[in-house]
Steps between C-alpha positions, in 0.01 A plus 500: 500500500127578508557775257675259263211256529236765438682655202606174323284456190492122516452239758742523782587219747781415736736409218458830310546696832807302597660557158419869501652568839789251477370276787682172519568200723364505847351846447231339277340343810479844666342638184242228514412588864464863416276437202279274724476773766420774237227275355345440844502881572337571167797697356480312167122485476323608177824489299337280222160652515563854370762768454500789745455842363827702495523711807278269710633277778439125555268365768795403711822697495799613703472848648748740675345691791553868476352645815186665628280732293313806637221266633741286694470206266800304370590554143706283266622484144576198276845352566551489122359794291646585157208690340556868404196609703510517887383178666142485612441590866478203735364497858568213728227339703586390856682165500283189570547284802826307470670756273749746650387872458738637240684828556668766280770345275362147530434292186163328512328231296142633473166429323366800324146618418391824335429795729167689458683828430769356277821315575504186717430365836755233611452224751844387642569121460854494616776738597796393304864482603613829346864407477756785462376798299734756342404863567668817362484801731677767701696398811453711816728444792345486837802622711535158660693321218188375323238685291201473276445465123233732356379315182530689176178335367153639503346166601743456799381739771669340795861560614726196557704475822877425454698356797841650582687202360314489175556857359796412278638833605227702338478875583195712548362617168648210299289309246529135597362166392355315803399145551209427726542241785249308712455740783269590789125521441482828687681809396696549173596196296879415502735532207869503424689725257642283215628774268576880524422699188623846596352828617122510451526861386754414226394536136523134429283397793171513302609239239678292759179477706300387193766251391548334834137524598399287195797264541675571168840327491771763494826309512624252242668177609881514470490221252259697279722816519809296414330346194388845381847639528663205314275476198638607166322655201453277191656576167344464154541123483164344421323839512352731229680832465252785547767763598450700178114524574423837667312348789419747775382482860214724608433536870426757776760762608561302827512146348753287676526210255460470129379153390315569171593676176290558192528568125250517217474572129243478221459143366602494136371147440216497237286266714481763786394832337508783750644262763798522724800313618606541872770357725458484874834410647509385864798443727603137493487443866466121459862489377623619840233350737488130457231263653607375845780744545530726819405797270193318383389405860540862614311644197225241548463582868465877421273435192537851378667840568321756717541878427501789743561873457845475653608143422428167332493159655620304190423143398859457389825639650624830374782349299233358270191722535705828455792329329521221245127469454425866466481615135714808536585696189811439306596166648436149384234312685354149464133498415204290410338667205135474384463579122147594426303563185193710560243581234336835430211407730735443797484117503817315572520273193811294592803502713832337561732502796884493508793549727703803393766750583380866491630846570247756609517819286364730767338511848190707436237628743128514449498881514792514256343261249171694505675820451691358208181369353332841531803712395731282283765407752765724358745431783504123451740298286365445143443118533307553835300795360404289196391210727230700683239552229469124418458426871198739506372339185498144638349642815215653311417159347529320832290760676219462236501124556476553871200717455329254266532211738364723787782473747429669831622858480544648848715808509552514872744769604821373657618669816863609479721604797788740426776511763764764576871413482501426868199265475225725625160508322495801260182429327219251453310510174390309198715361218447633150418245238586528135456293195862394551389312810221331314737420210725296715208337669343383169827365370560308824138360483565393141825322600330336793223369283753371250693315781185321616409409139843380425498264806154379423604423138803304624289318758730615782349575847459877550460720801203718408396834631125436560225734597157361578160672441379728783257347741150635446447565871790749495328703229203599718686794650592628147133438394366712784752781429416506127129492585548815704652664189201391287673207333364144520752212519281194420491208739587156390685401180875475448669837502779577249786742554346755252179499704687704758665717231159591366357603842805703585448692169153594620626679813551876455675597820872412493492435872208254448716323238777463748276354776325271252841381362615427852181302575543306176858412595385383843234287340763309304640163583863495585738418216720201577762275359391140408578225254128466457382748231170668573578802276559863604162678552627858535713493183233306307754230404467129481860437578765712672834442678749728652817501300641854504643553855713204621733734698211589737237211455577131555197405284666659195826300572285178498359605163843571363629151608193340333575686175864396503375140534229533239735654237810301592700820578767350716566482868291669771163344427267360755508131449211259594560538875408873503205457262355249750514751777318791321186463705654574843741745342203698371331512836837603657583784266138629498542528882829675480363744241212592740746529787719748304195698385384526855836623618513756223151629590595517876813710409287734278244550767780578755663752263166672446441523875853639543436760221172607672622495848583873495146586382303362795195735536484579127190438289510283184260413225442131428268220419366214715689197375375243749201465732513267807308446824764684688521816279589612151831513317573813312745537208653845459486670158837660545716198580287190483584446866221307680383520863210423731216719629404293807132428534495618866594847386213545248210581736287385785384145504653192335531521114308247305700319225332368194739254335301453186462871425834585650360785705543608856189674649573749777217706659286482189775575251672242279862491395552312183786358307631760258351797689715822486602613841716758685691359795739633762817306565495413875788252525790385285703203601798465264646183647169307484374676191175605657293816436202598703250767375193674633215585257440864420259477198341238279346547163552876523309533832654556843511190728359638810464171691868436553667556830867606488531446869367152472754435227787622711403277789474191270797535276823311565783666673765664288813292455798609698 
């Protein structure tokens, strides 16, 4: 609730909170009491005075106590943290008189103040009733009928005790979901097993740990499954017939659903010399998923699909996501088509939307399309082969327009995990990017812009995809990094996306470009869904709405329904009731998007750790990707895997952290963000996704101050 209050752009009172969280009847009195208590404790202070910088914490917040650090002080982390960077370090002061001393695992309402060496110091105000907490981990039987759960999370360092009557029959070595219970203050906290997920060493355990650890819904209600099985595909009645148009889908080799198809040709109209006509056809999910249905409720709860190397957690049941809503080649499919006219300069001049019936001419891949563009596509059917050059023609115009408006252009490599047939990790590397990827991206952006413009022109409420300007405080780290490379990023003034592009072009070392790109990304505000349009900073667009992926994003389904209403395209629109609920819907699906992204990152980290587990003791080249009070994070050049060099292993004495310069000074030597390093892999924890390194060399010089023995004593135990 506090996050909702802080992030809401307008004034928020009891009425708005009650509406957003569905609080009715007698529960409103409890809400009033809660708000009064929070105001007395200062949890809502400063809300109207100024915005907090992204990545900072409010003066009063809820913390989760993690445990003791190397100095014997209690450490904590924010109970809610959805930034891409690690949370700032937090050390707890002793509890004042009248407040119970918190312990590991407790939730604490605390007042924060900046620490001298970075991070925060926290003064406990109240130990909160933690309630049950779900934990994913490995069950270990104790021989007496009970056992323990070893958490599969890097932040959960303490095992949970499971009584004999609460094991649910779990066997040693199984991955389980546990639920904490109020237990004894001494010894291990109590828990019960609520779900068994299978052998912890099985190939699917890595994704399961990420999925259940982040609380992604995995089972559809029976009513939703029944609805999905009973829907029928529409015919041509009331729809345009696009089946003769050679629309094609272009996706990755491992794509699991196909919800967009494209086609283009040169525009022969005399008023658009050198221009293009394009069609972006999107699966008509709104025909099958009606507002208020069981399918709609399940899709809204999930908010979006989540993708893992070995599986997908879909927003819609498979009967739709891989069936009637998937634009498979050679079969009739219902679609919502955006007809675009684009001039020679890449500006979308006009558009129209219609419901149609289409038949995909081919399921193409990015690699295949790029090969066809380079070599002629001799193996493709003639209509498909003829459709590729115009697609690259319209892409050239759209790309030129993107460059003119100065959209942020970060080519950050995407990590890719390749699995063997039995689910083991075969390779971790980086995805190849072609112009065929960018072609699809630019056509999707054009259709998204057209959708937002169409709804504005019809005065119909729209769920925008918005991206605020970066906070100037978060640019200080980038400014210091560029200064160390002889480049001055001026202070003050409003930055534009092309400001970052220009500075990236001045860097000569490709590895510097990678580090600076990551820092620019971390400085950005989070993109969100909202009916309040504040533009999209990164793309340099004044209006933007997601329209192109309703199979996997609920936001796109809302836009489809709004377009159906706006153009009078039949049943399946939103109606006034849904339009009135866009504000809380935007907050909810923004939250589910971050939840899915976090689960996907967790799984990727775990796969990387599993891949490197056999190479403990090996040396790797990398770059410092993060600097904290407790050590430095290193990203490996070979795989992009990231791990920690603990500060206690770097030398004699306590490292000194400079938050402004993002440096860690150890025995007279400084480690800086972006420095090239050589590290030894000391520990790989596949189930938690953690990597621990020791430093061998920095900036081409041997690091003589580190202590391997000190690192061995301090690192966490290897998972069983």
